[in-house]
N, C-alpha and C positions, 0 to 999 in steps of 0.2 A: 461308413459313419464319416462326419462331416463335423467339420473343426472350428468351422465361424461361427462365431460372435460378436452380437452388434459393438459390447461395451467394449470388449478390448478392441476393436473396427477399429472404430469411431477412438481411443486413447490412442493407436495405435499410427492410423491416418492422419490426427489433429498433431500430433508431437514430431511426425515427421514432418509433413510438409511443412507446418511453422517453424522448425527447425531450418529448411533448405531457406523458405524465404526469410527468416531471420538472419539468416547468414546473408543474406544479397543486400536486405539494409541496412547492416553491419558495415558494408564494403561501401557501399556511395554515402555512406556517412549522416545515413540521414533513422529514425527513432525506430529501432524493433518492430516498435504495436504497429509499425503502419504495414509488416512484410506478414505479423502476424496473423491483424483482417486478411489481408488480399490472401494469405493461407486456406482461411475459412469460406470467404469466396470460393476457393479453388476447388473443395469437396462440399458446397451444398449443392442446392437441389438444386439447382439454375442454372450450375454451368456443368456441361462432358463433362464424365471421366467419374472415376470413384466417390461416392456419396456417402456420406456418415449420416449415421442418425442425431435428426440435429435435437432430438429432447433429452438424448440417451448426455452430446454434449452441452444443454444450457446446463443440467442437472451437476454435472460433475464442474461445470466452471463455478456452481452454488458453490462449489467447497473453498473452491480461491477467494471468492469472497468471503467466504467464514473466517481462512486461516489469515488474511490481510488483514480485517478487520482487526483480531483478536495481534495481532505485533503490533498493529496501531495502536491496541488499549494497552500493547507492553508498557508502552513509553509516557502514558499521558498518567495522570491522579484526574482522581473530582475537584481536587484542588485546580488544573489546568483545566476540565471542563466547566467550572465556575468560572472563572476567571474572563471568557471571553462570553459570558450568556447574556451580558449587556445589550452584544452587537447581532450575537448569532441568532438570540431570538426573533426581536424584532427585525432584522436583516433575515434571513431567512423569507418569514414570512409575509413579509412586503414582496423579497422577489418571486419569490413564490405568486404575488397574487395579481401583478406588473404582468408575468410572462403570458401564466392564467389567460387573463386579458388579451395581451396580445394575440395567445394562439386563437381562441374566443372569436377575436375578431378577423382574424386568416378564414377562419371557418366558414363564419358567414358570408364575406365576400364571393370564395367557392360558392355558398352554396349548403353546406350542410345538414347547418338549422342545431339550435343550442345544444345537444346532448351530446351530440358530436363533437360540439365546439367545446364543451367541459371537459369533455376524456383528454382531445386534444389539446386544448391550453395544459390542464394537467400534466402529459408526459412529457409536453419541452419545460416543465418548470426543476423537472429535478434532473440534479447532477450523479454521475454511474459513480459509482462509490471505489470501485478499482480503478479506472482515468485516472478520474481525484488524487488517487490516494499512493497513484506510481508517479504522477507528475509531480507531487509532490519530494518521496524519498530522489529522487531523481534526478533534483536538485535541492538536497542538503535540507528541505525548510520547515518541514515535520516540526521541529521541537522547537522551532521560531514562535513571536509573535503571532505572522501573518498565516502560518503552519497550524496553529491553533486554533482561530479563527475559523476556518475554509472550515476544519475536520468539525469544532461547533457549527459550524455553521451545519455540514454535512449529516452529523444526527439528526438537526432538527427537522430536513427534509425530511428524511426518513419519520424519523413517528407522524409528520405531517403527511405520507403517502400511506403508514398506515389504516387513519383515521380515512385515506379516502379511497380507499380498498376497502373501508368497508363500509362507507355511505354511497358510492358508487349503485349499489344493487337495489338502496331504500330511493336516490332521487332516480330510480330508473320508474321505479314500480312508483313514485308522485307522479313524473312525467306521462306513465300508459294510465293512469288513474286507478290505478290496483290498490294503493295505498294513501292515505291523507293523515292532515294535521299532524302537527306540531311533535308529536310525541313518537312517530315512527321517527324522526331525526335523532331528538331527544334520547332515547332510550337504549343506542347502539352508540353514541357518543359518551353517555357513559357509562357503559360498559367498558369500550376499549380503555377510558381513562381508568377505570381502575384496576384493570389489569396489566397497565403498562404503569403504575404506581406499584400493583402486588409483586410486578416483575422488580421492581426496580431495587422496591424493600427486601425483598429476597434474598436478592444481591449485595446490597448491603448490609445486611443486620445476617445472613445465615455465612453467603458465599467469601464472606470475609474471613468466618472461621474454616468451614470443611475445606476451599481449594485450600491456603495454604499449608493446612495438616498433613492434610493428603500428599499435598507433593514431598513435605518436608520428613513423611515417612517412607516418602519411592527414594528421598535420596539416604537417606538409612540405609537401605539395601545395599546398594551402591550397582547396583542395575543401569545400567546406560540406556539400555533400550526398555526398559521396564519405563522409565525416567520419561523420553519418549513418547512410548506410549501412550502414558498418565498426564503429558499434552496434550498432545492428540484427542485425546477424550471429552481431556477435560472442553478443547474450544469446540468441538462439535459437540461432543454433547450436550451446553450449556447455550450454543447457537439451536439448535432440536431441539429440544424442551424449550426452546424461550417461545419457539415459531407453532408447540402447539401445542402446551400450555395457554399460554399469555396471547398467540397473534403478531408476537410484535418477529419486528425483522428479523432472518441469519445471521445480518452483521451486528443490528443491534445488540445481538444477546452477546456474537462473538466478542464487540467491546467493552459489554460489560465483562466480561471472564476475562480476558488482558488484563482488565485495566484495574481489575478483581488481585490477579496472581503482578499485575505491576508495581503493586505497593512490596512487594519482599524482594529478597535479596535475591533470585531464585528465575527475575523477568530476563537477564541477562541470556542466559542459556536456556531459559524458553522458547528465546528469539531463534538463536543459534538451531533449536533442534526442530525446529518446524522451518524454515528459513528456504528450505531444498524443495518440499513439498509445497510453498508456498509460490514458490515461483512456477512451477510444474504448472498447478494445477489454473495462475493467475494466466498464463500463456491460453490453455483455455477457454477462459473468459472468452479473452478477442478473440479466437475462432471460432466460438458459439456466437461471435456480435455476425463476424463475416460470413454465416452459413445464412442467417436469414436477409441478408439482402441480396434486393430483386434487380439487376440492374435493368430492366427491362423500364424500371418507375419512371430514368431518369428517358428515356424519353416518350414513354406517357405522361407524364405529368409533370415536363422541366418548369414550366413559372412556380409553381405550389410550392414541389420539392426545393425548392432554389429561396424561396422564401421561409421554407421554413427553419432554415439551414439560418438565413440571417436572422430571422427570433434566435436558433439557440445562439449560434455565435458573438452576433452584436446587440439584439434586445437585451436579453434576459443578464448577458454583461455590463450591458450599461448600468444597468439599474443596479445589479452589486458591487459595483464602481460606484457610483453617485452615494449610493449608502454606506459604503466603507468611506470615503471620503467626509461625505456629511457627523459621518461617526467620530471626525477629527484626527484619522487618522495617513498616513504618508500616500504618496502616488503609488507606490512602486508596493504599497499591501494591498493598496483599492486593484491594478493589477491583478497579482497575483490572487487575491481570491477570484476577482470576475474571470480569471483567463481559466481560470479552474473550473470552473464552474460553469463553461463555454462550452459545454459535453453534454446528452444524454444516455441512458446506459439501462440498466435493467428492472428500476422501478418504470419507467415507460414501457418502456415492454411487457410487464403484467398488467398496467391499466390500464393498454391496448388491449391486449387479447380479453381483461375482463372485457372490457367496452366492447368490443368486436360476443361479443359470446351474449353481451346480454343485447345485443341489438339495437346500441345508444352507437355504437360508430363503425361504417361500413369498412368489408376491405380495401378499398383505396387507398382510406386515409392509416389505415394501419399501417399498409405497405412506405406511406409517404415517413410512418414516422421512423421503421427499420430506416428505414434509405436513410431520412436526415443523422439517425442516429449514428450511424457507420460510419457517415463521410466526418459528423462532426466528432467521432473519436481518433480518425484520419488522419484530423486536421492539427487538434488539440494537443498535439508535443510540441508541431511544427512553430505552436503559436510559444509555449510555453516557453520554446528556446530562446524565441526572437525577446518576449517579456525577459528572458535571464541576462541576454545579453546589452539591453539596454542600459544595468549598469544601476549605481547603489546612489540614494541620493542623498547630501550630507545631512547625518544624524537619524538617519533610518536604518531599522535593526533587520538582520539577518543576510540570507539574499547570496550576496558574494564573498569570501570568506574573509576575514581581515587578518593582513601578516604578521607575524610576529617578526619584531625588530633585537635581533642576533647577533653575534657573532662569527665568523667563517672561522668554520673548523665545526661548529654545533655538529653535536647527537641529531638523529632521528628516528621516534621512537614509535610504531604506531599497535593502538593496544592499550590499554590501561587497565586490563583484566587480572585478574589475579597474578600473572607472570608478568605483566607490563608495568602493575604498581609495584611490587619484589624492586624490578627493575631500575623504575624511574627512585623507587629508593636510596636506591645504595649510591647511583645519580647522584644526586640532592647531595652526600653522603662524603661523597666526593668535590665537590664543589664542580660538574661534569655544568657545561654546560650546553640544554637539551631542550626541545618540546618534541610534545603529541602531539604524534594527528586519533582523531578516540571520534565513530560516529555516533554511540549511542548516549543520550543528555544522561542519563543518570552518574554512566562512566565521564563524563566531562565537568557533570558539579562538583564530583567527588574530585577528580585530579586539579581542580580550582583550589578547591578548598585543602587541598594538601597543598599550595601555593607552588604546583607543578606551572609551565605554562603551553597551551592547550592550542589548537589548530580542532573546531569544531566540524572536522568532513569527513568524504569516505577515500583512504587512502588508493583507490581505484581511480578514484578523480585527479589529472592533471592539475588542478586549479589550487589543492588540498597539500599537495606535495610545492609547487611553489609557493603557497604561503607560506609552508614549514620553509621553507629555504633552502631547497634539492639542492638548485644548481650551486652551493656554498659549504654544502652539510661534508661531514671527515666521516657519517661512519651515516646506514640505513638499519636499525635493528628490527625484526618484522616478530613482532611477538604476540599476533594473535595465535588461537588452536584452529586455525585453519588453514591446511600447507598447499591446496590447491589454490586457496586467494593468492596466498603467500607470492610465490608464482608470478602470478598478476599483475600484484604490487610490484613486481619488482620489474618487470618489462618494460613497465610505466614511468616508473622511479630512472631507468639505465638508458633509454628515449632523453631526458632530461641532466642527465648525469650519466656519461657511457662508466665512467671509473673508480665508482662509487663503493665505498666497500659493502656486504654485506650480509647481512647475522637474519639465521629465519628459523624459526621454529619451526619443529613435524611432528605428529601422531603419531609415523606410520613408516617404514620401509619402500611402501608406493612414492610416500610424498618428501620423502629423502633424495629416492632416485630422483623423484621431476625434477623439486627443488637441483639437486647437482648438474641436471642436464640442460638448466635454465642459465646453472653459470654462478648460482646465489656463493657466495664465498665461501662459508660454514654454516652448516647444519645443528641446529642442535635439536633429538630426539630425546625426551622428559627419560620414557621408559631406556633406553640404552644407555642415557646418563645416568639413572639407577643404579641399574644392574655395573657402570662401571664402578659405581663410588663401594655397593656394597660390595665390593670382590676383594677393590680397593680396603676396605676395611678389615674383611677378611684376610687377608695377604699383609695386613701389620699385625694383627694377633695373633695368626698364627708365628709369626716374626717373632718378639714379645713372648708368646711362652715357649719356645725353644729357648732364648734364650734365661729361662726363667731354667 
């Protein structure tokens, strides 16, 4: 009996090779994304050795896209989305038009024809959801104004590509003479608009009631496992339902599900429960992109490939930068939005595949798109790091984390959740100087409303610790509910301040042992402290009873 399974083989090969190459990338101090892409090349059909199933890898990668957009939606509100509509809508439309035009010109020069040029240009105009969001998250700018502009821009691009996928078969029919007249275009346009509007209305009217009520009921059961299952069912179920019933992309459906849930008090817990799966499947996305890359294209069509990459990285990015600056935003905001869009991904693959299937795009042009996507995604983290290192202009928002002014000997508190907020309240009551490091926008706003000094950023990033004054701090209190992540924070903190006393929180004996092995001075496990207190109270009650 054979135990071989293409699905299991694809997951194992993808994750194992991604781990190896990601670790090498980390050691070389480059973005792990570069390692994941090279891992995909290694297990792809164009290189010798093990070959994973590219079709299954692509479908698994879609789960990563869904969970990533769901996570972004958790930290977004409808108000945030509407606040950037005046720049996101016209900006995305103009940028798509410019990039499509440049692609069509290149196709005309190469001699591919009008139909191929249209598909080719559209494929170059839309950025990858996963790459854009990973770049924003890695540099802590999702919750800033420029982060909201980039995400809003991405949502408009997704909607535009939904229309493009509907209209491409119509355009192919008109060019072949099979369909004629304006009604051939008007009818699918109207149908798509009604479907998207119907989905949005359903989520805002029904989803706003059903999703929070469902999760509140699950919380009432007291089962963490059931809560995690409910969150995943909502994220994946809404995304899949949106695609099947309304022809909306998985990413857009998941974003709206997250945005609805983000308006409740359970958003932070939902984000924590989906984080491990989200990261694992996001890695498979980059592996699946690497599997599509055919190195032979570099030799066969080097000039066309180089011109295509130039359009993606410089052409459409320049257009986005000029649009953002034209709306009066800062240079750094323009650079951030432009750089985040300087790549192409999943929608480009779908457009290229559909164009080839309809006979509008040649296989050679499709290979150019896939190779350019691989190269642009590989280069994007390096471009983003370079932009981040250019620093902030005076008066610009976001970007580099703003240091706080505190006296030497202050306390640093990591996390402003249930435990962290209680610690902060007690420190305030005792008039202790302290600062909170928090990366969740809603928690940051709550801390600011409570009059607490806060550094908005991830404590795993050195500049967040530096901004909090790690060098002159007297103690580090890690109140986040993830013991292993707390260990990583400790290691970063000890590099910057080797003698800093650290108190951390743990949820299991394994986490306690891990933190103690790393050198945490004191580890507090909630269950153990509860048990100790109950035993202490029991002994006190017994002693009082004996005295009577």
